[in-house]
C-alpha positions in Angstrom: 130.5 -124.4 175.0 131.9 -121.2 176.3 130.0 -119.3 179.0 129.5 -115.8 177.4 127.8 -112.8 178.8 125.1 -111.8 176.3 126.7 -108.4 175.8 129.9 -110.1 174.9 128.1 -112.2 172.3 126.6 -109.0 170.7 130.0 -107.2 170.8 131.8 -110.2 169.1 129.3 -110.3 166.3 130.1 -106.7 165.5 133.8 -107.1 166.0 134.1 -109.9 163.4 132.6 -107.7 160.8 135.9 -105.9 160.6 138.8 -107.4 158.5 141.1 -109.7 160.4 143.5 -107.3 162.1 146.4 -109.7 162.0 146.3 -109.7 158.2 147.0 -105.9 158.1 150.0 -103.7 158.7 150.1 -101.9 162.1 149.4 -98.5 160.6 146.5 -99.9 158.6 145.0 -101.3 161.9 145.4 -98.0 163.6 143.7 -96.2 160.7 140.9 -98.7 160.6 140.2 -98.4 164.3 140.4 -94.6 164.2 137.7 -94.7 161.4 135.4 -97.0 163.3 132.3 -95.2 164.5 132.5 -94.6 168.2 129.5 -95.2 170.5 128.8 -92.2 172.7 129.3 -93.1 176.4 128.6 -91.1 179.5 132.0 -90.1 180.9 132.4 -89.8 184.6 133.1 -86.3 185.8 136.5 -85.9 187.4 137.6 -82.9 189.4 140.5 -82.2 187.1 142.1 -83.7 183.9 145.3 -82.5 182.5 147.6 -83.6 179.7 151.3 -83.1 180.0 154.5 -84.0 178.1 157.3 -85.5 180.1 160.9 -86.3 179.0 161.9 -90.0 178.9 164.7 -91.9 177.3 167.2 -90.0 175.0 165.3 -86.7 175.6 162.3 -88.1 173.8 158.9 -87.0 175.1 155.7 -88.8 175.8 152.3 -87.7 176.8 150.6 -88.5 180.1 147.1 -87.7 181.3 146.5 -86.8 185.0 143.1 -87.5 186.6 142.6 -85.8 189.9 139.5 -86.8 192.0 137.4 -84.6 194.3 138.9 -84.1 197.7 141.8 -82.4 199.5 144.7 -84.9 199.1 147.4 -85.7 199.1 146.0 -88.7 197.2 147.4 -92.1 196.5 148.9 -92.3 193.0 147.9 -94.9 190.3 150.2 -95.1 187.2 148.1 -96.7 184.4 149.3 -98.3 181.2 146.8 -98.9 178.4 146.4 -102.1 176.4 146.7 -102.8 172.7 149.4 -105.4 172.3 152.2 -102.7 172.5 151.1 -101.8 168.9 147.8 -100.0 169.1 146.0 -97.9 171.8 146.5 -94.5 173.3 145.3 -92.3 176.2 141.8 -92.3 174.8 141.6 -96.1 174.9 141.5 -96.1 178.7 140.0 -92.7 179.3 136.6 -93.7 180.5 138.0 -96.4 182.7 140.7 -94.1 184.2 138.0 -91.6 185.2 136.3 -94.4 187.2 139.5 -95.5 188.8 140.3 -92.0 189.9 136.8 -91.5 191.4 136.2 -94.9 193.0 139.7 -95.4 194.4 140.3 -91.7 195.3 143.6 -91.8 193.5 145.4 -89.4 191.2 145.6 -91.6 188.1 148.5 -90.9 185.6 147.8 -92.6 182.3 150.9 -93.2 180.2 151.1 -92.8 176.4 154.2 -95.0 175.9 155.7 -95.2 172.5 154.4 -98.1 170.3 155.9 -101.0 168.4 156.9 -101.8 165.7 158.3 -98.3 165.3 159.5 -98.5 168.9 160.1 -102.2 169.7 161.1 -103.6 173.1 162.7 -102.2 175.3 161.4 -98.7 174.5 157.8 -99.2 175.7 159.3 -100.7 178.9 161.7 -97.8 179.4 158.9 -95.2 178.8 156.8 -97.0 181.4 159.5 -97.1 184.0 160.6 -93.5 183.3 157.0 -92.3 183.7 156.8 -94.2 187.0 159.9 -92.4 188.2 158.5 -89.1 187.0 155.3 -89.7 189.1 157.3 -90.4 192.2 159.6 -87.4 191.7 156.6 -85.1 191.0 154.2 -86.5 193.6 153.9 -83.3 195.6 153.0 -81.2 192.5 150.4 -83.8 191.6 148.9 -83.5 195.1 149.9 -87.1 195.5 151.5 -89.3 198.2 154.9 -90.7 196.9 154.6 -93.5 199.5 151.3 -94.8 198.1 152.0 -95.5 194.4 150.2 -98.3 192.6 150.9 -99.5 189.0 148.3 -101.1 186.8 147.1 -101.7 183.3 145.2 -104.0 181.0 146.6 -106.6 178.6 149.9 -105.3 177.2 149.5 -102.5 179.8 149.2 -105.1 182.5 152.4 -106.6 181.2 154.1 -103.2 181.4 152.8 -102.7 184.9 154.1 -106.0 186.1 157.4 -105.3 184.4 157.6 -101.8 185.9 157.1 -103.3 189.3 160.0 -105.8 188.7 162.3 -103.1 187.4 161.5 -100.9 190.4 162.4 -103.8 192.7 165.6 -104.5 190.7 166.6 -100.8 190.6 165.7 -100.2 194.3 162.9 -97.8 193.5 160.4 -96.3 193.2 158.7 -98.1 196.0 155.4 -99.6 194.7 152.6 -100.3 197.1 150.4 -102.5 194.8 150.1 -103.8 191.2 146.8 -104.1 189.5 147.1 -106.5 186.5 144.0 -106.8 184.3 144.2 -109.9 182.0 148.0 -109.3 181.7 150.3 -110.7 179.1 152.9 -112.7 181.2 154.5 -114.9 178.5 154.7 -115.1 174.7 154.4 -118.9 174.5 150.8 -119.0 173.1 150.5 -122.6 174.3 148.2 -122.7 177.3 144.8 -124.5 177.4 143.0 -121.1 177.2 144.9 -120.4 174.0 143.6 -123.6 172.6 140.0 -123.1 173.8 139.7 -119.4 172.8 142.1 -119.3 169.8 139.4 -117.8 167.5 136.1 -116.1 167.9 136.6 -114.3 171.2 138.1 -111.0 170.1 141.7 -111.5 170.9 142.5 -114.4 168.6 145.6 -116.4 169.0 146.8 -115.2 165.5 146.3 -111.6 166.6 148.3 -112.1 169.8 151.1 -113.7 167.8 151.0 -110.7 165.5 151.2 -108.3 168.4 154.2 -110.2 169.9 156.0 -110.4 166.6 155.9 -106.7 166.2 157.0 -106.1 169.8 160.1 -108.3 170.1 163.4 -107.8 168.2 164.6 -111.4 168.1 163.3 -114.8 169.2 165.6 -114.6 172.2 163.5 -111.7 173.5 160.7 -114.2 174.3 162.8 -115.4 177.2 163.5 -111.9 178.6 161.9 -111.5 182.1 161.0 -107.9 181.2 158.9 -109.2 178.3 157.7 -112.5 179.9 157.6 -112.0 183.7 156.2 -115.5 184.1 159.6 -116.8 183.1 161.5 -114.7 185.7 163.6 -116.9 188.1 162.9 -114.6 191.1 159.5 -113.1 191.7 160.1 -112.4 195.4 159.9 -109.0 197.0 157.3 -107.7 194.6 154.4 -105.6 195.6 151.0 -107.0 196.5 149.1 -107.9 193.3 145.5 -108.0 192.2 145.3 -110.1 189.0 142.0 -110.0 187.1 141.3 -112.5 184.3 138.4 -112.8 181.9 136.9 -116.3 181.6 136.9 -116.4 177.8 140.4 -115.1 177.0 143.5 -116.6 175.5 145.5 -114.8 178.3 143.4 -116.3 181.1 145.7 -119.1 182.0 149.0 -117.2 182.0 147.4 -114.6 184.2 146.4 -117.3 186.7 149.9 -118.9 186.4 151.5 -115.6 187.2 149.3 -115.2 190.3 150.3 -118.7 191.4 154.1 -118.0 190.9 153.8 -114.8 192.8 152.1 -116.6 195.7 154.8 -119.2 195.7 157.4 -116.4 195.9 155.7 -115.1 199.0 153.9 -112.2 197.4 150.4 -111.2 198.6 148.1 -112.0 195.7 144.4 -111.8 195.1 142.8 -113.0 191.9 139.4 -112.1 190.3 137.9 -114.4 187.8 135.4 -112.5 185.6 132.8 -115.0 184.5 131.3 -114.7 181.1 133.7 -111.9 180.0 136.1 -111.6 177.1 139.5 -109.8 176.6 139.1 -106.1 176.3 136.0 -105.7 178.4 137.7 -103.5 181.0 138.1 -100.5 178.7 135.0 -101.0 176.7 132.6 -98.6 178.5 130.1 -98.7 175.6 129.4 -102.4 176.1 130.4 -103.3 179.7 129.8 -100.3 181.9 128.3 -102.3 184.8 131.1 -105.0 184.8 133.8 -102.3 184.6 132.3 -100.5 187.6 132.2 -103.8 189.5 135.9 -104.5 188.6 137.0 -101.0 189.6 135.1 -101.5 192.9 137.3 -104.6 193.5 140.4 -102.6 192.7 139.3 -99.9 195.1 138.8 -102.5 197.9 142.2 -104.1 197.2 144.0 -100.8 197.3 142.2 -99.9 200.5 143.5 -103.1 202.1 147.1 -102.9 200.8 147.6 -99.1 201.1 
């Protein structure tokens, strides 16, 4: 029997009152989620929040949201990529959590609204993510940030994009990344680990839904082997920035997150893992249900960044 936090049990009972998301088209899922009544949460006050448009690939523009904490600066910089299987999600998805990250880590957080699949399949979300990272480095001074103290991070598909952005930055010789914070990241599209078997249905991120996300993101089956989609399959994981990898106990993605941590360690990368007992996929940005556990996790992130920066 799974070890589930009581709040996770209550949340899952409500979640499964919705239609099975993997049976719908992406636009229908987005509309359904947009129409779902939101629970009012107390949003942490941040010294300044600003939305901007930045130019990325082929003169396309994407939105970013900049969270500046109290203090004088220049601050460390934290580039954040939201979750949602590369198909759903936006700046609002991670807003409450990004506010906490800014306040508790004392960082300027730049949340990236990368373009979504299937309208924009791989590699466009990856390009958007890397271009946003370069923009942050190039504009660090105007952000009151320190270009020598940049972290990348994200949850789920956003954790995948953060890991991939760190790999591309290594391969392209910049920007220099000081740390990567990967919250239950997608590191492979194999769907075949023991945690996929154990939590394949009934825990929020069903195996069928994860397969649905992956099928909308990739162009061909060959993409599954691409290291910038499946970093776990990369031959060389050396020379990557220190990593904090956070996994939820009751999550199909748990084992591939732990496997990525192990491979990074084998490659000589400084790695710390945090195993969140009783929790499910998606908890990190669900402030209405898991505010205490989110604050604890952000506290661990703050401690890790303090050590690595």
